[in-house]
C-alpha positions as CSV (number, residue, x, y, z in Angstrom):
1,M,41.1,-4.4,3.9
2,K,42.0,-1.0,5.1
3,T,39.5,0.9,7.0
4,I,38.4,4.2,5.6
5,T,36.8,6.9,7.9
6,L,35.7,9.0,5.3
7,I,31.8,9.0,6.1
8,L,29.3,11.4,4.8
9,I,30.9,10.9,1.3
10,S,27.4,11.4,-0.4
11,V,27.8,15.3,0.2
12,V,31.5,15.9,-1.4
13,A,30.6,16.1,-4.7
14,L,29.1,19.7,-3.5
15,S,32.6,20.7,-3.2
16,S,33.5,20.7,-6.7
17,A,31.9,23.9,-7.9
18,G,34.1,25.5,-4.9
19,A,37.5,23.6,-5.3
20,A,38.8,26.1,-7.5
21,D,41.7,28.7,-6.4
22,D,40.0,31.9,-7.6
23,P,37.1,33.0,-5.2
24,P,33.8,32.6,-6.7
25,N,31.8,35.3,-7.9
26,A,28.0,36.1,-7.3
27,E,26.8,33.9,-10.4
28,S,29.0,30.6,-9.1
29,T,28.1,31.4,-5.4
30,S,24.2,31.3,-6.4
31,R,24.9,28.0,-8.5
32,Q,26.7,26.3,-5.3
33,D,23.6,27.6,-3.0
34,K,21.0,26.0,-5.5
35,T,22.7,23.1,-5.9
36,F,23.3,22.3,-2.0
37,N,19.7,23.0,-1.5
38,A,18.9,20.5,-3.9
39,R,21.0,18.2,-2.1
40,M,20.1,18.7,1.4
41,E,16.4,18.4,-0.1
42,P,15.8,14.5,0.4
43,F,17.8,15.0,3.9
44,L,15.2,17.8,5.5
45,K,12.3,15.8,3.8
46,E,12.7,12.7,5.5
47,L,14.6,13.2,8.8
48,N,11.8,15.5,9.9
49,L,14.4,18.1,11.7
50,S,13.1,20.3,14.2
51,E,13.6,24.2,13.7
52,K,16.5,23.9,16.2
53,Q,18.1,21.1,14.4
54,K,17.7,22.6,10.6
55,P,20.6,25.1,10.8
56,E,22.9,23.2,12.6
57,F,22.3,20.2,10.4
58,L,23.2,22.7,7.6
59,A,26.0,24.3,9.0
60,I,27.6,20.8,9.5
61,Q,26.6,19.8,5.9
62,R,28.3,23.1,4.4
63,A,31.4,22.8,6.7
64,M,31.9,19.5,4.9
65,T,31.4,20.7,1.5
66,T,33.9,23.8,2.2
67,K,36.5,21.7,3.6
68,W,36.5,19.0,1.3
69,A,37.9,21.7,-1.2
70,E,40.7,22.5,1.1
71,F,41.6,19.0,1.4
72,Q,42.2,18.6,-2.2
73,K,44.9,20.9,-2.1
74,L,46.9,19.2,0.6
75,P,49.7,16.7,-0.3
76,A,48.2,13.1,-0.5
77,N,50.3,12.0,2.9
78,E,48.9,14.9,5.0
79,R,45.4,14.7,3.1
80,K,44.3,11.2,4.7
81,P,44.6,12.2,8.9
82,K,43.2,15.2,8.5
83,Q,40.2,14.1,6.6
84,Q,39.7,11.1,9.1
85,A,40.0,13.2,11.9
86,F,37.6,16.2,10.6
87,Y,34.9,13.7,9.3
88,Q,35.1,11.7,12.3
89,A,34.5,15.0,14.4
90,R,31.3,15.9,12.2
91,F,29.9,12.4,12.4
92,E,30.3,12.5,16.1
93,E,28.6,16.4,15.9
94,L,25.5,14.6,13.8
95,D,25.3,11.5,16.0
96,Q,24.8,14.2,18.9
97,L,22.4,16.0,17.2
98,L,19.7,13.7,15.8
99,T,17.8,11.0,17.2
100,P,18.7,7.3,16.7
101,E,16.0,7.0,14.1
102,Q,17.0,10.5,12.1
103,M,20.6,9.1,12.3
104,A,19.5,5.7,10.3
105,K,17.5,7.6,8.0
106,Y,20.3,9.6,7.2
107,R,22.9,6.8,6.6
108,A,20.3,5.2,4.4
109,I,19.5,8.4,2.4
110,R,23.7,8.8,2.1
111,A,23.6,5.0,0.9
112,G,21.1,5.8,-1.8
113,G,18.5,3.0,-0.9
114,T,21.0,0.0,-2.0
115,A,24.8,-0.1,-1.3
116,G,26.8,3.0,0.0
117,T,28.0,5.5,-2.3
118,N,31.6,4.0,-1.6
119,A,30.4,0.8,-2.8
120,T,31.6,-0.3,-6.8
121,G,29.0,-1.8,-9.0
122,R,30.3,-5.3,-8.0
123,E,29.4,-5.0,-4.4
124,K,26.0,-3.5,-5.2
125,R,25.1,-6.9,-6.8
126,L,26.8,-9.1,-4.2
127,P,24.2,-11.4,-2.8
128,N,23.7,-11.2,1.3
129,I,25.2,-13.8,3.5
130,R,23.3,-16.7,3.9
131,L,22.7,-20.4,5.4
132,T,23.1,-23.7,4.0
133,R,24.1,-27.2,4.9
134,I,27.0,-29.3,4.0
135,D,27.2,-33.0,4.9
136,G,24.4,-32.4,7.4
137,R,26.2,-29.0,9.2
138,H,25.1,-25.6,9.3
139,W,27.4,-23.0,7.9
140,L,27.0,-19.3,6.9
141,V,27.5,-18.7,3.2
142,G,29.5,-15.3,2.2
143,P,28.7,-13.1,-0.8
144,D,31.7,-14.6,-2.4
145,G,29.5,-18.2,-2.6
146,K,31.9,-19.7,0.0
147,P,30.9,-21.2,3.2
148,F,32.2,-19.8,6.7
149,F,31.9,-20.1,10.4
150,A,32.2,-16.6,12.0
151,H,34.5,-15.7,14.4
152,G,35.2,-12.4,15.9
153,I,34.7,-9.7,18.6
154,T,32.0,-8.1,19.9
155,H,31.4,-4.6,20.9
156,V,34.1,-3.0,19.1
157,S,32.2,0.4,19.0
158,N,32.6,0.0,23.1
159,N,32.0,3.9,24.0
160,R,34.3,3.2,26.8
161,A,37.0,2.1,24.8
162,K,39.8,4.2,22.8
163,F,41.7,2.6,20.3
164,D,42.2,3.4,16.1
165,F,39.5,1.4,14.1
166,A,42.2,0.9,11.2
167,E,44.6,-0.5,13.8
168,M,41.9,-2.7,15.2
169,S,41.0,-4.0,11.7
170,A,44.7,-4.8,11.1
171,A,45.1,-6.3,14.2
172,C,42.0,-8.7,13.7
173,Q,42.9,-9.8,10.5
174,K,46.3,-10.5,11.6
175,L,45.0,-13.0,13.9
176,G,42.8,-14.6,11.4
177,F,39.4,-13.5,12.4
178,N,36.9,-13.1,9.9
179,S,34.1,-11.5,11.2
180,Y,32.6,-8.7,13.6
181,G,29.9,-9.4,16.4
182,Y,27.1,-7.3,17.3
183,G,28.1,-3.4,18.3
184,C,30.1,-3.4,15.3
185,P,31.3,0.6,14.6
186,D,30.1,2.2,11.4
187,Q,34.0,3.0,10.3
188,L,34.2,-1.0,10.1
189,R,31.1,-2.0,8.4
190,H,33.0,-2.3,5.0
191,D,35.8,-4.2,6.4
192,M,34.4,-7.7,7.3
193,P,30.8,-9.2,8.2
194,Y,29.2,-8.1,11.1
195,I,26.1,-8.9,13.2
196,E,23.7,-5.8,13.4
197,S,21.8,-5.5,16.4
198,W,19.9,-2.9,18.9
199,N,19.2,-2.9,22.6
200,H,17.6,0.2,23.2
201,L,14.1,-0.3,22.0
202,V,12.8,-2.5,24.7
203,P,15.3,-2.0,27.4
204,I,14.7,-5.0,29.7
205,S,18.3,-6.3,29.8
206,Y,18.6,-7.6,33.3
207,Y,21.8,-6.6,33.7
208,R,20.7,-2.9,33.8
209,G,19.5,-3.8,37.2
210,E,15.8,-3.5,39.0
211,N,15.8,0.4,38.5
212,G,17.0,0.4,35.0
213,V,14.7,-2.1,33.4
214,K,12.1,-0.7,31.6
215,F,9.0,-2.8,30.5
216,I,6.5,-1.4,28.0
217,D,3.0,-2.1,27.1
218,V,3.3,-4.0,24.2
219,F,-0.7,-4.3,23.5
220,D,-0.6,-0.6,23.2
221,P,-1.1,0.5,19.3
222,K,1.2,3.5,20.0
223,E,4.2,1.5,21.4
224,Q,3.8,-0.8,18.4
225,A,4.2,1.8,16.5
226,R,7.3,3.0,18.1
227,L,8.6,-0.2,18.0
228,E,8.1,-0.8,14.3
229,A,9.6,2.4,13.5
230,G,12.8,1.8,15.5
231,V,13.0,-1.6,13.9
232,K,12.6,0.3,10.6
233,A,15.5,2.5,11.4
234,N,17.8,-0.2,12.4
235,C,17.1,-1.9,9.1
236,F,18.3,1.4,7.3
237,R,21.7,1.1,9.0
238,S,22.4,-1.9,6.9
239,L,22.1,-0.3,3.7
240,S,25.5,1.1,3.0
241,H,27.1,-2.5,2.9
242,P,24.2,-5.1,2.9
243,H,26.3,-7.8,1.7
244,H,28.5,-7.4,4.8
245,V,25.4,-8.0,7.1
246,I,25.6,-11.7,8.8
247,G,22.2,-11.2,10.3
248,Y,20.1,-8.8,12.9
249,C,19.9,-9.5,16.6
250,W,17.5,-7.6,19.1
251,T,17.3,-7.2,22.7
252,D,19.8,-8.7,24.8
253,L,19.5,-10.8,28.0
254,G,16.0,-9.9,28.2
255,S,14.3,-10.1,31.6
256,W,11.8,-12.6,30.3
257,P,11.4,-15.4,32.8
258,L,9.1,-14.7,35.8
259,D,11.8,-15.2,37.9
260,N,15.0,-13.4,36.4
261,P,18.1,-11.7,37.8
262,S,16.5,-8.0,37.5
263,G,13.6,-9.1,40.5
264,R,11.0,-7.8,37.8
265,N,9.0,-9.6,35.1
266,W,6.6,-8.3,32.0
267,V,3.6,-9.6,33.5
268,D,3.8,-7.8,36.9
269,F,4.3,-4.9,34.6
270,I,0.9,-5.3,32.8
271,R,-0.9,-6.2,35.6
272,G,0.0,-3.4,37.4
273,L,-0.9,-0.8,34.3
274,P,-4.1,1.5,34.7
275,E,-8.0,0.3,34.2
276,E,-8.3,1.7,30.4
277,S,-4.7,1.1,29.1
278,P,-4.4,-1.6,26.4
279,G,-2.6,-3.8,28.4
280,Q,-4.7,-3.8,31.3
281,K,-7.5,-4.7,29.0
282,A,-5.5,-7.3,27.6
283,Y,-4.9,-9.0,30.8
284,Q,-8.6,-8.8,32.0
285,K,-9.7,-10.4,28.8
286,Y,-7.2,-13.1,29.4
287,L,-8.5,-13.6,32.8
288,S,-12.1,-14.2,31.6
289,T,-10.8,-17.4,29.7
290,W,-8.5,-18.7,32.0
291,E,-9.8,-22.1,33.0
292,G,-8.0,-22.1,36.2
293,G,-4.7,-23.4,37.8
294,D,-2.1,-22.4,39.9
295,D,-0.7,-18.3,39.9
296,K,2.5,-19.4,38.5
297,S,1.1,-21.2,35.5
298,R,-1.6,-18.5,34.7
299,D,0.9,-15.7,34.8
300,Q,3.3,-18.2,32.8
301,A,0.5,-18.6,29.9
302,F,0.2,-14.8,30.1
303,L,3.7,-14.5,29.5
304,R,3.3,-15.9,26.5
305,L,0.6,-14.1,25.1
306,I,3.2,-11.1,25.9
307,A,6.1,-12.5,23.9
308,R,3.4,-13.5,21.1
309,E,2.6,-9.7,20.7
310,Y,6.3,-8.6,20.9
311,F,7.6,-10.9,18.6
312,R,4.9,-10.2,16.2
313,V,5.4,-6.7,16.2
314,V,9.4,-7.0,16.0
315,G,9.5,-10.1,14.4
316,G,6.9,-8.7,11.7
317,A,8.6,-5.4,11.1
318,Q,12.2,-6.9,10.4
319,R,10.7,-9.3,8.2
320,K,8.8,-6.5,6.4
321,Y,11.9,-4.0,6.0
322,D,14.6,-6.5,5.5
323,P,13.1,-9.3,4.3
324,D,16.6,-10.7,2.7
325,H,18.9,-10.7,5.6
326,L,19.2,-13.6,8.6
327,I,17.2,-13.0,12.0
328,F,18.5,-14.2,15.3
329,G,16.2,-12.4,17.3
330,D,16.4,-11.9,20.9
331,R,19.8,-12.7,22.6
332,F,19.4,-15.2,25.4
333,D,21.8,-16.5,28.2
334,F,21.1,-20.0,29.8
335,N,19.4,-18.1,32.7
336,T,17.1,-16.0,30.3
337,F,15.7,-18.8,27.8
338,D,12.4,-19.3,28.7
339,S,11.0,-22.2,26.3
340,D,7.6,-20.8,25.6
341,V,8.9,-17.3,24.8
342,V,11.6,-18.7,22.6
343,K,8.8,-20.6,20.9
344,E,6.6,-17.5,20.0
345,M,10.1,-16.2,18.1
346,L,10.9,-19.4,16.0
347,P,8.5,-18.2,13.1
348,Y,10.6,-15.0,13.1
349,I,14.1,-16.3,13.0
350,D,16.6,-18.2,11.1
351,G,18.9,-18.8,13.9
352,V,19.4,-18.6,17.9
353,A,21.7,-16.3,19.4
354,I,23.1,-17.7,22.6
355,Q,25.4,-16.1,25.2
356,P,26.9,-19.2,27.2
357,P,28.7,-18.7,30.8
358,F,31.9,-17.1,30.5
359,R,33.8,-20.6,31.5
360,A,35.1,-23.7,30.1
361,P,34.2,-26.6,29.0
362,F,32.0,-26.4,26.2
363,P,28.2,-26.9,27.2
364,K,27.3,-29.2,24.7
365,E,24.6,-30.8,26.6
366,K,22.6,-27.6,27.2
367,L,23.3,-26.4,24.0
368,D,21.9,-29.7,22.3
369,E,18.7,-29.1,24.5
370,I,18.3,-25.3,22.8
371,H,18.8,-27.1,19.3
372,K,16.2,-29.6,19.6
373,L,13.7,-27.6,21.1
374,T,14.3,-24.5,18.3
375,G,15.3,-27.0,15.0
376,K,17.7,-23.9,14.4
377,P,21.2,-23.2,13.9
378,I,22.7,-21.5,17.1
379,L,25.1,-18.3,16.9
380,L,27.6,-17.9,19.9
381,C,26.8,-14.1,20.1
382,D,28.9,-13.0,23.0
383,F,31.7,-15.5,25.0
384,A,35.1,-15.3,26.8
385,I,37.3,-16.7,29.0
386,R,38.7,-14.6,31.8
387,F,41.7,-14.7,33.4
388,K,43.5,-13.0,36.0
389,D,45.5,-9.9,35.2
390,G,47.8,-8.4,37.7
391,D,45.5,-6.6,40.4
392,K,43.0,-5.8,37.7
393,D,39.3,-6.5,39.1
394,I,38.4,-8.9,36.9
395,R,35.0,-10.2,38.0
396,S,34.0,-13.6,36.7
397,W,32.9,-17.1,37.9
398,K,36.4,-18.2,37.7
399,A,39.1,-16.5,36.3
400,E,41.7,-18.6,34.7
401,E,45.5,-18.5,36.0
402,N,46.8,-16.2,33.2
403,S,46.0,-15.5,29.6
404,V,48.0,-18.8,28.4
405,V,45.5,-21.1,30.2
406,A,42.9,-18.8,28.9
407,G,44.2,-19.0,25.4
408,K,44.3,-22.9,25.6
409,A,40.9,-23.1,27.0
410,Y,39.0,-20.9,24.6
411,S,40.6,-22.5,21.9
412,D,39.5,-26.3,23.0
413,Y,35.8,-24.3,23.5
414,V,35.8,-23.0,20.1
415,K,37.3,-26.1,18.4
416,A,34.3,-28.3,20.2
417,A,31.9,-25.6,18.5
418,I,33.3,-26.0,15.3
419,N,33.0,-29.7,15.5
420,T,29.3,-29.1,16.5
421,D,27.0,-29.2,13.3
422,Y,24.7,-26.6,14.4
423,I,27.3,-23.8,15.6
424,I,27.8,-21.2,13.1
425,G,30.0,-18.9,14.8
426,V,31.7,-17.3,17.9
427,F,32.3,-13.9,18.9
428,W,34.7,-12.9,22.1
429,C,33.2,-10.5,24.3
430,N,34.9,-7.0,24.2
431,P,38.1,-5.7,22.0
432,V,39.8,-4.0,25.2
433,D,39.7,-3.7,28.8
434,T,36.7,-1.1,29.8
435,P,34.7,-0.2,32.6
436,K,31.8,-2.4,33.4
437,G,29.0,-0.4,32.6
438,F,25.6,0.1,34.4
439,G,27.2,1.5,37.7
440,N,28.5,-2.1,38.0
441,P,32.1,-2.5,39.8
442,G,35.1,-4.4,38.1
443,V,36.8,-4.5,34.8
444,K,35.5,-6.0,31.6
445,Q,38.3,-7.7,30.2
446,G,39.3,-7.4,26.8
447,F,40.9,-9.8,23.9
448,F,43.4,-7.0,23.4
449,D,45.6,-5.4,26.0
450,D,46.4,-1.7,26.1
451,G,47.7,-0.1,22.8
452,L,45.8,-3.4,21.3
453,A,49.0,-5.4,22.5
454,E,49.4,-9.1,22.6
455,R,47.9,-11.2,25.6
456,P,50.7,-13.6,26.0
457,G,49.6,-17.3,24.7
458,L,46.0,-16.0,24.2
459,H,46.9,-14.3,20.6
460,Q,48.7,-17.4,19.5
461,A,46.1,-19.9,20.4
462,V,43.8,-17.8,18.5
463,K,45.8,-17.6,15.7
464,E,45.9,-21.4,15.5
465,L,42.4,-21.8,16.1
466,N,41.6,-19.7,13.0
467,A,43.8,-21.5,11.1
468,Y,42.0,-24.8,12.0
469,R,38.9,-23.1,11.5
470,E,39.8,-22.5,8.0
471,N,40.9,-26.1,7.5
472,M,37.6,-27.5,8.7
473,T,35.8,-25.3,6.6
474,P,34.5,-26.4,3.2
475,K,36.2,-24.8,0.2
476,E,33.0,-24.7,-1.8
477,L,29.1,-25.4,-1.7
478,E,27.9,-29.2,-2.6
C-alpha cells in the first residue's frame, strides 16, 4: 500500500472557493472568510489555544488552504512531491506549535471522530484488531477476519533517523513484514497494523539514567487528572485509522523494582515527599497499618500500592476512552519485571509487552514463567540480534560476527516464537543506524543499512522467515 503524506486533509475543502483562475471579489472573499472561520471553530474551541498560538495556528491553516488551490493547477506528476513536501513541513510546524495533548486533539477533530477523512465508508465499518485462540494457540485477528502473527519494525518514527517513509513502506512490505511496532509515524498509520504507545507521561524508563528518571506523586489528584488527560489524548491519536491499531503500550522499561538499573525507585520518592503531599499522607496511612517485617518487605508492599493506584488511573482512563482496542500496558524487560507490580496491571490489559534480551537463543523458560504468572498472550515488542559492522560502535552483550550469522540467529528465534502458543508478535528494534539517545555512546543498529540498503544474509533470512510465518498462520478462524 502506497504511503500518502497528504496530512491535514480536513481543511482542503476550504480551497475550492479559491481555486478559480480569476481573482476573488469582495463578496467571494467575505464568503471564504466565513467558511474558513466556521471550519476553524471546532479547532479553536477544543484545542484551548493560547493567544500566542491562535494567530500562528490560523496562519498555517490559511497557508494550506491557499496552497491547495495552487497545487490543483500543476500537472499530476509535479503535484504529488510538492504536496508531500509542503504538507509535511506544515505538519512539523504544527507539531512545534501545539502541545502533545493539543496535537492529539487536532488529529481527532481532523479524523471526524471515527475514521479519518481519507478513510472510505468500508474502512469506517471495519472491525478493530482482536485476539482469538485456534487449537489452543493465541492469534491476533485483523479487520479482514483473518488470524495473523505480527512481525515488523519498531521506532520507525525515530527522529534521529532520516529516510523516505514511502520507501520504508515499500521495503518493509517487500520483505513480507505485516505490521509496525510502537513508534509508528503518522505517515504510515494507514499502511499496515501498528502498535500505539506513549512513554512521556511517567518518565521512569531506566535508560533515562538516574538524573533523567522522574517519578510522580501518583496519589495526587492533580497528577491523576494529568495522567487521565494524557491517556485520553493518546487515544485520540488512533481515530484516523482505528482498525489498524493492534493495541496500546504504555511506559517503556519503567524503574519499577526497588533495585533497578536507574538506581532510584518509586517508594523512596514517595517517602521523600513533603509532609502535606498526598503521597506522603498515603505512605503514613500505610505505615499505620503495617503489621511488621523487614524494611524490604515493607517497601515491596507499598510499591504494590503505588502500582495499584497507577494502573487504576492509567488503565481506567485507557478503558474509558478507547474500550474497543487491545491493551498491553507497561513494557517490561526481564530486569524490570516485578511480579507484584504486574499483578496490579493484569485487570486492565489483554496481553503482556516484553522486551527480551537482545541475544539468542529464544528464552522460552523465562517467557513460560511470565505466561504462567499472567495467563496472557505475550508480545515481544522490541527485539533484535546485533552484529559487528565494520568499525561501528555496536554495543551489545555479544554481537554476532556479521549480518549473515545474525540473520540465521534471528530467524531461528522468531520461528521458536511462532511455535510458542502464547507469543503473538515480534518486532525488530530500530529501522536504520542511529545514535543511542539519552547521551549514551555507541550506535543503535538498524535493520536496514544506509539508504535502506540490504544487510547481507539478514534480509534474505527475514524474507524466508516471513514466508514461514505465513505458512504457519491459519487461513481462517475456526
